[in-house]
C-alpha positions, 0 to 999 in steps of 0.5 A: 360487363366487359370494359368496352374501350371502343364504346368508351372512346365514342362517349368521351369524344362526344363529351369533348366535342360538346364541352370543348369544341374549338378550345378552352379559351379561358385556359388558353388566355391565362396559361400560354405555356406548360406549367406542372401542377397537381390536381386532387380529386376530393370526395365531399360525401360518403359513397362508393367510388366508380369511374376510376377505370374511365379516368385511367383510360381518359388520362392515358388516351386523351390527356397530354403530359398528365398522369393519374394516381390513386390508391382506390379501386372501383367499388371501394367505399370512401368517406367525405373529406378523403382524396380519391386520387391526383392528376400530375402534369400540364395545368392546361390539360387538367383544366380543359378536361376537368368538367368532363372527368368530374361528370363521369366520376360523379355520375358513376359514383352516384349510381354505384352508391345508390345501387349499393344501398339497395344491395345492402338492404337485401343482404342475406336473401337470394334476391339480386338487384337489377338495373333497367333500360332507364338510362341517360341516352348514350351513357347506358354502358357507363350507367350499367357498369356503375351498377355492377361496381355498386354490387348490382347486376345488369338486366338486358343491355338493350332490346336485342339480348333478351325477350321481354314481353310487356303489356303492349306486346300482349295486347297487340299479339292478341294474348299471353299465349300468342305473344309467348309462342311468337317469341318461341318461334323467333327464338328457334331461328336464332343462332344463340337461344335467348331467355324469354321473360314476360310481364304479368299484372295478376295471378291469372296472367302469371298462371297462364305465363307459366303454363305456356313456358317462359324462363322468367316472369316479371311481377309488375306492381304486385302487393306484398301479399300477391308476391307471396302468392306468386312465389307459391304458385311458381314453386321454383318453375321459373325465375321471378322478378319484381318491378315497380314501386320499389324503394329503399324502404320496401326492397327488404320486405320484397326480397324476403318473399323469396323472389330471384330478382328486383329491378329498379329504374331509379338506380339510373334514372334518379341517382344523385351524383356524388359530390366530388371536386377537383382542386389545383395544387401548385 
């Protein structure tokens, strides 16, 4: 995923509007003049750091008279008690933007850390860990960037960059064959052809999907035995993605069935923010 600075600027501007509004009145009351300080970012638990690119962009484009220094890069492991980096400059700027910066880096590091746990659990298999569209509205770009930093891969970014035929599409279209054919017809009109994926709930639906020609099948809430049967039935004809009921305890067994992708909504809808604080040093 490219680092989309235009999109990032919009996200930051919205965060500033909701948090600072007309001004940080507490900081304005206490610090009327410039005062140079150091603000250290302290990590309080083990994890994967994500969001340093965002911090660098934020510091250079939104903070006056402040510089950020760090020996870490996005994707690095960090242990509890270690300092991620330091802000040096005007105390008023550092305090004004403290919470916004922490919100970004805590959220992104939490997503990256959880993603990396899943990635490590499937190491040695061919399965790749995917995210979903279950992201915080407005923050999808950062959520999906954090997944990549954690070692996972992005599924479609939105409804526009891949066909994904789900159960409601199938029902409304009148069946699997009908839904696939309609997507194929639409795809022919596009300048750049897109992959077609379909969600199936059993082996009969899977067989019909393969016969009608798709690029990828999503096995929705299949048991381990059914996943193994599905892999045999597909026999390399299409890509296989597994979704539903995946957790850190089950992901290895699923991966060992020989599937290509495992998509996990929890990466972004249930990730716990990494515990990070900012401490002002005179």
